[in-house]
MOPAC internal coordinates of N, CA, C and O (Angstrom, degrees):
PM7 1SCF
backbone

  N    0.0000 0     0.00 0     0.00 0    0    0    0
  C    1.4458 1     0.00 0     0.00 0    1    0    0
  C    1.5347 1   110.71 1     0.00 0    2    1    0
  O    1.2310 1   121.26 1   140.14 1    3    2    1
  N    1.3440 1   115.20 1   -39.86 1    3    2    1
  C    1.4583 1   120.21 1  -179.11 1    5    3    2
  C    1.5372 1   110.90 1   -63.39 1    6    5    3
  O    1.2310 1   120.86 1   138.23 1    7    6    5
  N    1.3360 1   115.96 1   -41.77 1    7    6    5
  C    1.4608 1   120.08 1   179.95 1    9    7    6
  C    1.5266 1   110.82 1   -65.18 1   10    9    7
  O    1.2310 1   121.36 1   141.07 1   11   10    9
  N    1.3178 1   115.00 1   -38.93 1   11   10    9
  C    1.4649 1   119.63 1   179.56 1   13   11   10
  C    1.5209 1   109.82 1   -63.64 1   14   13   11
  O    1.2310 1   120.61 1   135.69 1   15   14   13
  N    1.3378 1   116.44 1   -44.31 1   15   14   13
  C    1.4624 1   121.29 1  -179.76 1   17   15   14
  C    1.5316 1   110.43 1   -62.29 1   18   17   15
  O    1.2310 1   120.31 1   134.64 1   19   18   17
  N    1.3441 1   117.02 1   -45.36 1   19   18   17
  C    1.4683 1   120.41 1   179.44 1   21   19   18
  C    1.5296 1   111.06 1   -61.97 1   22   21   19
  O    1.2310 1   120.72 1   138.66 1   23   22   21
  N    1.3224 1   116.23 1   -41.34 1   23   22   21
  C    1.4635 1   119.83 1   179.57 1   25   23   22
  C    1.5195 1   110.75 1   -64.96 1   26   25   23
  O    1.2310 1   120.49 1   140.00 1   27   26   25
  N    1.3235 1   116.67 1   -40.00 1   27   26   25
  C    1.4616 1   120.89 1   179.13 1   29   27   26
  C    1.5274 1   110.89 1   -64.92 1   30   29   27
  O    1.2310 1   120.39 1   134.85 1   31   30   29
  N    1.3430 1   116.86 1   -45.15 1   31   30   29
  C    1.4604 1   120.85 1   178.88 1   33   31   30
  C    1.5249 1   110.17 1   -63.04 1   34   33   31
  O    1.2310 1   119.97 1   138.26 1   35   34   33
  N    1.3239 1   117.67 1   -41.74 1   35   34   33
  C    1.4613 1   121.18 1   179.34 1   37   35   34
  C    1.5258 1   110.88 1   -63.91 1   38   37   35
  O    1.2310 1   120.33 1   141.67 1   39   38   37
  N    1.3200 1   116.97 1   -38.33 1   39   38   37
  C    1.4559 1   121.39 1  -179.83 1   41   39   38
  C    1.5255 1   111.13 1   -67.42 1   42   41   39
  O    1.2310 1   120.54 1   137.57 1   43   42   41
  N    1.3414 1   116.57 1   -42.43 1   43   42   41
  C    1.4618 1   121.16 1  -177.28 1   45   43   42
  C    1.5233 1   111.10 1   -72.65 1   46   45   43
  O    1.2310 1   120.14 1   134.95 1   47   46   45
  N    1.3248 1   117.34 1   -45.05 1   47   46   45
  C    1.4627 1   121.09 1  -175.30 1   49   47   46
  C    1.5180 1   113.11 1   -87.39 1   50   49   47
  O    1.2310 1   120.31 1   159.49 1   51   50   49
  N    1.3111 1   117.01 1   -20.51 1   51   50   49
  C    1.4624 1   120.21 1  -177.63 1   53   51   50
  C    1.5146 1   112.20 1    79.80 1   54   53   51
  O    1.2310 1   119.99 1  -170.80 1   55   54   53
  N    1.3270 1   117.61 1     9.20 1   55   54   53
  C    1.4633 1   121.93 1   179.95 1   57   55   54
  C    1.5201 1   109.93 1  -106.52 1   58   57   55
  O    1.2310 1   121.34 1   -36.31 1   59   58   57
  N    1.3115 1   115.04 1   143.69 1   59   58   57
  C    1.4627 1   120.99 1   177.88 1   61   59   58
  C    1.5244 1   107.57 1  -111.21 1   62   61   59
  O    1.2310 1   120.56 1   -40.54 1   63   62   61
  N    1.3100 1   116.54 1   139.46 1   63   62   61
  C    1.4640 1   120.82 1   177.82 1   65   63   62
  C    1.5247 1   109.32 1   -65.89 1   66   65   63
  O    1.2310 1   120.22 1   -48.69 1   67   66   65
  N    1.3275 1   117.18 1   131.31 1   67   66   65
  C    1.4688 1   121.01 1  -176.91 1   69   67   66
  C    1.5199 1   112.72 1  -103.25 1   70   69   67
  O    1.2310 1   119.13 1  -174.14 1   71   70   69
  N    1.3199 1   119.26 1     5.86 1   71   70   69
  C    1.4611 1   121.26 1  -175.09 1   73   71   70
  C    1.5271 1   112.84 1  -106.12 1   74   73   71
  O    1.2310 1   120.11 1  -146.62 1   75   74   73
  N    1.3087 1   117.40 1    33.38 1   75   74   73
  C    1.4522 1   120.28 1  -175.45 1   77   75   74
  C    1.5209 1   113.50 1   -68.41 1   78   77   75
  O    1.2310 1   118.92 1   151.55 1   79   78   77
  N    1.3177 1   119.67 1   -28.45 1   79   78   77
  C    1.4607 1   121.62 1  -178.44 1   81   79   78
  C    1.5140 1   114.82 1   -95.31 1   82   81   79
  O    1.2310 1   119.57 1  -178.24 1   83   82   81
  N    1.3104 1   118.43 1     1.76 1   83   82   81
  C    1.4577 1   120.49 1  -174.87 1   85   83   82
  C    1.5246 1   113.36 1   -68.54 1   86   85   83
  O    1.2310 1   119.21 1   144.64 1   87   86   85
  N    1.2916 1   119.11 1   -35.36 1   87   86   85
  C    1.4643 1   120.32 1  -176.65 1   89   87   86
  C    1.5241 1   110.87 1   -60.17 1   90   89   87
  O    1.2310 1   119.64 1   138.58 1   91   90   89
  N    1.3160 1   118.30 1   -41.42 1   91   90   89
  C    1.4620 1   121.80 1  -179.37 1   93   91   90
  C    1.5240 1   110.46 1   -64.27 1   94   93   91
  O    1.2310 1   119.90 1   136.24 1   95   94   93
  N    1.3163 1   117.79 1   -43.76 1   95   94   93
  C    1.4666 1   120.86 1   179.19 1   97   95   94
  C    1.5227 1   110.81 1   -65.07 1   98   97   95
  O    1.2310 1   120.16 1   140.48 1   99   98   97
  N    1.3153 1   117.30 1   -39.52 1   99   98   97
  C    1.4604 1   120.10 1   179.07 1  101   99   98
  C    1.5253 1   111.04 1   -65.34 1  102  101   99
  O    1.2310 1   120.23 1   139.56 1  103  102  101
  N    1.3227 1   117.17 1   -40.44 1  103  102  101
  C    1.4675 1   119.82 1   177.04 1  105  103  102
  C    1.5209 1   110.94 1   -64.21 1  106  105  103
  O    1.2310 1   120.02 1   141.43 1  107  106  105
  N    1.3135 1   117.56 1   -38.57 1  107  106  105
  C    1.4623 1   121.02 1   179.75 1  109  107  106
  C    1.5261 1   110.67 1   -65.00 1  110  109  107
  O    1.2310 1   120.09 1   135.57 1  111  110  109
  N    1.3149 1   117.43 1   -44.43 1  111  110  109
  C    1.4647 1   120.74 1   179.08 1  113  111  110
  C    1.5239 1   110.48 1   -65.58 1  114  113  111
  O    1.2310 1   120.61 1   139.15 1  115  114  113
  N    1.3174 1   116.44 1   -40.85 1  115  114  113
  C    1.4616 1   120.10 1   177.65 1  117  115  114
  C    1.5196 1   112.00 1   -62.90 1  118  117  115
  O    1.2310 1   120.48 1   139.61 1  119  118  117
  N    1.3218 1   116.69 1   -40.39 1  119  118  117
  C    1.4669 1   121.08 1   178.75 1  121  119  118
  C    1.5170 1   110.90 1   -64.16 1  122  121  119
  O    1.2310 1   120.27 1   135.70 1  123  122  121
  N    1.3115 1   117.08 1   -44.30 1  123  122  121
  C    1.4721 1   120.69 1   178.17 1  125  123  122
  C    1.5251 1   110.48 1   -62.33 1  126  125  123
  O    1.2310 1   119.99 1   139.92 1  127  126  125
  N    1.3177 1   117.63 1   -40.08 1  127  126  125
  C    1.4695 1   120.92 1   179.57 1  129  127  126
  C    1.5187 1   111.11 1   -64.78 1  130  129  127
  O    1.2310 1   120.12 1   136.86 1  131  130  129
  N    1.3200 1   117.38 1   -43.14 1  131  130  129
  C    1.4664 1   120.80 1  -179.55 1  133  131  130
  C    1.5264 1   110.75 1   -65.76 1  134  133  131
  O    1.2310 1   120.12 1   137.98 1  135  134  133
  N    1.3202 1   117.37 1   -42.02 1  135  134  133
  C    1.4631 1   120.51 1   178.92 1  137  135  134
  C    1.5296 1   110.43 1   -64.85 1  138  137  135
  O    1.2310 1   119.95 1   139.48 1  139  138  137
  N    1.3250 1   117.70 1   -40.52 1  139  138  137
  C    1.4650 1   121.06 1   178.59 1  141  139  138
  C    1.5186 1   110.94 1   -64.38 1  142  141  139
  O    1.2310 1   120.47 1   135.92 1  143  142  141
  N    1.3255 1   116.71 1   -44.08 1  143  142  141
  C    1.4630 1   120.57 1   179.47 1  145  143  142
  C    1.5263 1   110.52 1   -64.65 1  146  145  143
  O    1.2310 1   120.26 1   138.61 1  147  146  145
  N    1.3212 1   117.11 1   -41.39 1  147  146  145
  C    1.4654 1   120.52 1   178.00 1  149  147  146
  C    1.5165 1   111.61 1   -62.96 1  150  149  147
  O    1.2310 1   120.30 1   139.24 1  151  150  149
  N    1.3180 1   117.03 1   -40.76 1  151  150  149
  C    1.4667 1   120.82 1   177.70 1  153  151  150
  C    1.5166 1   111.32 1   -62.91 1  154  153  151
  O    1.2310 1   120.70 1   139.67 1  155  154  153
  N    1.3151 1   116.27 1   -40.33 1  155  154  153
  C    1.4604 1   120.46 1   178.02 1  157  155  154
  C    1.5220 1   111.27 1   -63.76 1  158  157  155
  O    1.2310 1   120.15 1   136.51 1  159  158  157
  N    1.3246 1   117.31 1   -43.49 1  159  158  157
  C    1.4670 1   121.21 1   178.81 1  161  159  158
  C    1.5285 1   110.52 1   -63.07 1  162  161  159
  O    1.2310 1   120.35 1   137.08 1  163  162  161
  N    1.3339 1   116.94 1   -42.92 1  163  162  161
  C    1.4694 1   120.06 1   178.86 1  165  163  162
  C    1.5205 1   110.36 1   -62.51 1  166  165  163
  O    1.2310 1   120.14 1   137.32 1  167  166  165
  N    1.3312 1   117.34 1   -42.68 1  167  166  165
  C    1.4669 1   121.10 1   179.58 1  169  167  166
  C    1.5303 1   110.52 1   -62.29 1  170  169  167
  O    1.2310 1   120.56 1   136.89 1  171  170  169
  N    1.3295 1   116.53 1   -43.11 1  171  170  169
  C    1.4672 1   120.46 1  -179.77 1  173  171  170
  C    1.5245 1   110.75 1   -64.48 1  174  173  171
  O    1.2310 1   119.99 1   135.18 1  175  174  173
  N    1.3156 1   117.62 1   -44.82 1  175  174  173
  C    1.4614 1   120.81 1  -175.34 1  177  175  174
  C    1.5221 1   113.31 1   -74.87 1  178  177  175
  O    1.2310 1   119.39 1   160.15 1  179  178  177
  N    1.3246 1   118.76 1   -19.85 1  179  178  177
  C    1.4582 1   120.09 1   178.51 1  181  179  178
  C    1.5246 1   112.63 1   -92.45 1  182  181  179
  O    1.2310 1   119.63 1   171.32 1  183  182  181
  N    1.3047 1   118.32 1    -8.68 1  183  182  181
  C    1.4596 1   121.99 1   177.67 1  185  183  182
  C    1.5303 1   108.82 1   -79.53 1  186  185  183
  O    1.2310 1   119.45 1   -56.76 1  187  186  185
  N    1.3201 1   118.66 1   123.24 1  187  186  185
  C    1.4665 1   120.60 1  -177.20 1  189  187  186
  C    1.5340 1   113.51 1   -59.61 1  190  189  187
  O    1.2310 1   119.83 1   141.26 1  191  190  189
  N    1.3141 1   117.92 1   -38.74 1  191  190  189
  C    1.4643 1   120.41 1  -179.39 1  193  191  190
  C    1.5273 1   110.64 1   -65.94 1  194  193  191
  O    1.2310 1   120.32 1   138.35 1  195  194  193
  N    1.3236 1   117.00 1   -41.65 1  195  194  193
  C    1.4613 1   120.29 1   178.94 1  197  195  194
  C    1.5227 1   111.09 1   -68.45 1  198  197  195
  O    1.2310 1   120.56 1   141.51 1  199  198  197
  N    1.3253 1   116.53 1   -38.49 1  199  198  197
  C    1.4616 1   120.41 1   177.93 1  201  199  198
  C    1.5261 1   110.54 1   -61.56 1  202  201  199
  O    1.2310 1   120.48 1   138.50 1  203  202  201
  N    1.3334 1   116.69 1   -41.50 1  203  202  201
  C    1.4636 1   120.87 1   178.13 1  205  203  202
  C    1.5324 1   110.80 1   -65.77 1  206  205  203
  O    1.2310 1   120.39 1   138.73 1  207  206  205
  N    1.3155 1   116.86 1   -41.27 1  207  206  205
  C    1.4629 1   120.93 1   178.30 1  209  207  206
  C    1.5286 1   111.25 1   -62.57 1  210  209  207
  O    1.2310 1   120.33 1   135.81 1  211  210  209
  N    1.3268 1   116.97 1   -44.19 1  211  210  209
  C    1.4640 1   120.81 1   178.64 1  213  211  210
  C    1.5211 1   110.07 1   -64.14 1  214  213  211
  O    1.2310 1   120.02 1   139.13 1  215  214  213
  N    1.3394 1   117.56 1   -40.87 1  215  214  213
  C    1.4632 1   121.09 1   179.38 1  217  215  214
  C    1.5298 1   110.54 1   -63.25 1  218  217  215
  O    1.2310 1   119.96 1   137.14 1  219  218  217
  N    1.3326 1   117.68 1   -42.86 1  219  218  217
  C    1.4684 1   120.68 1   178.01 1  221  219  218
  C    1.5206 1   110.98 1   -63.97 1  222  221  219
  O    1.2310 1   119.95 1   142.24 1  223  222  221
  N    1.3337 1   117.70 1   -37.76 1  223  222  221
  C    1.4617 1   121.75 1   177.51 1  225  223  222
  C    1.5274 1   110.64 1   -63.57 1  226  225  223
  O    1.2310 1   120.42 1   136.58 1  227  226  225
  N    1.3375 1   116.81 1   -43.42 1  227  226  225
  C    1.4636 1   120.83 1   178.52 1  229  227  226
  C    1.5259 1   110.17 1   -63.77 1  230  229  227
  O    1.2310 1   119.96 1   136.85 1  231  230  229
  N    1.3138 1   117.68 1   -43.15 1  231  230  229
  C    1.4622 1   120.79 1   178.15 1  233  231  230
  C    1.5203 1   111.24 1   -62.52 1  234  233  231
  O    1.2310 1   120.16 1   137.82 1  235  234  233
  N    1.3287 1   117.29 1   -42.18 1  235  234  233
  C    1.4649 1   121.39 1   179.36 1  237  235  234
  C    1.5301 1   110.72 1   -62.50 1  238  237  235
  O    1.2310 1   120.58 1   135.43 1  239  238  237
  N    1.3345 1   116.50 1   -44.57 1  239  238  237
  C    1.4602 1   120.19 1   178.60 1  241  239  238
  C    1.5327 1   111.04 1   -63.48 1  242  241  239
  O    1.2310 1   120.35 1   138.40 1  243  242  241
  N    1.3210 1   116.94 1   -41.60 1  243  242  241
  C    1.4646 1   120.66 1   178.57 1  245  243  242
  C    1.5219 1   110.48 1   -62.18 1  246  245  243
  O    1.2310 1   120.25 1   133.55 1  247  246  245
  N    1.3436 1   117.13 1   -46.45 1  247  246  245
  C    1.4651 1   120.35 1   177.56 1  249  247  246
  C    1.5209 1   111.82 1   -61.25 1  250  249  247
  O    1.2310 1   120.07 1   141.64 1  251  250  249
  N    1.3129 1   117.48 1   -38.36 1  251  250  249
  C    1.4632 1   122.28 1   178.59 1  253  251  250
  C    1.5217 1   110.80 1   -63.89 1  254  253  251
  O    1.2310 1   120.12 1   135.31 1  255  254  253
  N    1.3269 1   117.37 1   -44.69 1  255  254  253
  C    1.4639 1   121.52 1   179.80 1  257  255  254
  C    1.5175 1   111.04 1   -66.84 1  258  257  255
  O    1.2310 1   120.55 1   135.13 1  259  258  257
  N    1.3280 1   116.55 1   -44.87 1  259  258  257
  C    1.4724 1   120.62 1   179.49 1  261  259  258
  C    1.5174 1   109.64 1   -63.60 1  262  261  259
  O    1.2310 1   120.01 1   140.66 1  263  262  261
  N    1.3226 1   117.59 1   -39.34 1  263  262  261
  C    1.4641 1   120.99 1   178.37 1  265  263  262
  C    1.5199 1   111.90 1   -65.91 1  266  265  263
  O    1.2310 1   119.84 1   143.44 1  267  266  265
  N    1.3124 1   117.92 1   -36.56 1  267  266  265
  C    1.4611 1   121.84 1   179.74 1  269  267  266
  C    1.5308 1   110.70 1   -70.00 1  270  269  267
  O    1.2310 1   120.88 1   144.07 1  271  270  269
  N    1.3307 1   115.92 1   -35.93 1  271  270  269
  C    1.4610 1   119.90 1   179.25 1  273  271  270
  C    1.5218 1   110.39 1   -74.45 1  274  273  271
  O    1.2310 1   120.52 1   147.46 1  275  274  273
  N    1.3139 1   116.62 1   -32.54 1  275  274  273
  C    1.4616 1   121.96 1   178.16 1  277  275  274
  C    1.5084 1   113.86 1    89.36 1  278  277  275
  O    1.2310 1   120.45 1  -145.28 1  279  278  277
  N    1.3182 1   116.75 1    34.72 1  279  278  277
  C    1.4717 1   120.18 1  -179.93 1  281  279  278
  C    1.4939 1   110.92 1   -85.38 1  282  281  279
  O    1.2310 1   120.10 1   180.00 1  283  282  281

């Protein structure tokens, strides 16, 4: 239905859509961004200093929640 509508609009207005290749480029950029972000997360989680920092943060949050509840 979408193709039919685009063809009808192009026929009536005499204009052709020029963005036919954009979806592929957008998917490629999105894929590169996701892979880069994943690599960064893996690097952070495999670093011993960062792992210790995250563990201390989790412990601090747990102590804060337990303290607020009063257990």
